[in-house]
PLY file of the C-alpha trace (Angstrom):
ply
format ascii 1.0
element vertex 74
property float x
property float y
property float z
element edge 73
property int vertex1
property int vertex2
end_header
-2.31 -86.00 12.13
-5.48 -85.95 10.05
-6.51 -82.43 9.04
-10.04 -82.83 10.38
-8.73 -83.41 13.91
-8.06 -80.39 16.08
-5.44 -80.47 18.81
-7.01 -80.86 22.26
-3.74 -81.02 24.22
-0.09 -81.94 23.87
2.90 -82.71 26.06
6.60 -83.35 25.79
9.13 -85.59 27.52
12.58 -83.98 27.17
14.30 -87.17 28.34
12.95 -89.32 25.50
12.24 -86.41 23.11
8.71 -87.73 22.68
5.84 -85.42 21.76
2.33 -86.65 22.56
-0.58 -84.94 20.79
-4.18 -85.58 21.88
-6.77 -84.75 19.23
-10.34 -83.58 19.65
-11.55 -86.82 18.00
-9.99 -88.80 20.88
-6.99 -90.18 19.00
-3.48 -89.61 20.29
-0.22 -89.50 18.37
3.30 -89.96 19.72
6.13 -88.44 17.70
9.65 -89.70 18.48
12.91 -87.76 18.38
11.38 -84.28 18.48
13.94 -81.67 19.59
12.93 -79.41 22.49
13.25 -76.38 20.20
10.51 -77.80 17.95
8.27 -78.37 20.98
8.93 -74.80 22.15
7.94 -73.53 18.69
4.75 -75.61 18.82
3.86 -74.08 22.19
4.02 -70.57 20.74
2.50 -71.32 17.32
-0.68 -69.43 16.45
-2.16 -72.60 14.90
-1.08 -75.83 16.58
-2.66 -77.94 13.81
-0.87 -76.06 11.04
2.47 -76.23 12.87
2.14 -79.99 13.35
1.25 -80.51 9.67
4.11 -78.32 8.40
6.91 -78.93 10.92
6.34 -82.30 12.59
4.19 -84.58 10.42
6.37 -86.67 8.12
9.61 -85.51 9.77
9.47 -87.60 12.93
8.36 -91.22 13.42
4.73 -91.38 14.57
2.68 -93.94 16.45
-1.11 -93.65 16.60
-3.08 -94.54 19.70
-6.81 -94.93 18.97
-9.36 -93.34 21.24
-10.68 -95.32 24.17
-14.09 -95.14 25.77
-14.26 -94.12 29.40
-13.97 -97.23 31.54
-12.50 -99.37 28.75
-9.73 -101.69 29.87
-6.26 -100.80 28.72
0 1
1 2
2 3
3 4
4 5
5 6
6 7
7 8
8 9
9 10
10 11
11 12
12 13
13 14
14 15
15 16
16 17
17 18
18 19
19 20
20 21
21 22
22 23
23 24
24 25
25 26
26 27
27 28
28 29
29 30
30 31
31 32
32 33
33 34
34 35
35 36
36 37
37 38
38 39
39 40
40 41
41 42
42 43
43 44
44 45
45 46
46 47
47 48
48 49
49 50
50 51
51 52
52 53
53 54
54 55
55 56
56 57
57 58
58 59
59 60
60 61
61 62
62 63
63 64
64 65
65 66
66 67
67 68
68 69
69 70
70 71
71 72
72 73
């Protein structure tokens, strides 16, 4: 996750162990294979951005989803 992007929201699917992070710049990132314990730690972290940079980024496979304009076809 680029440092200049703050975390707007995030969610977790315990079945697939996928973490989805939505950034303030509109981009979204999906991290695969994230254990529930790591997600729980993210939820309670004082700085979500710092936790992602230090504990998630580079440790789990990531896919980037670029931002989409409202009304844009998927």
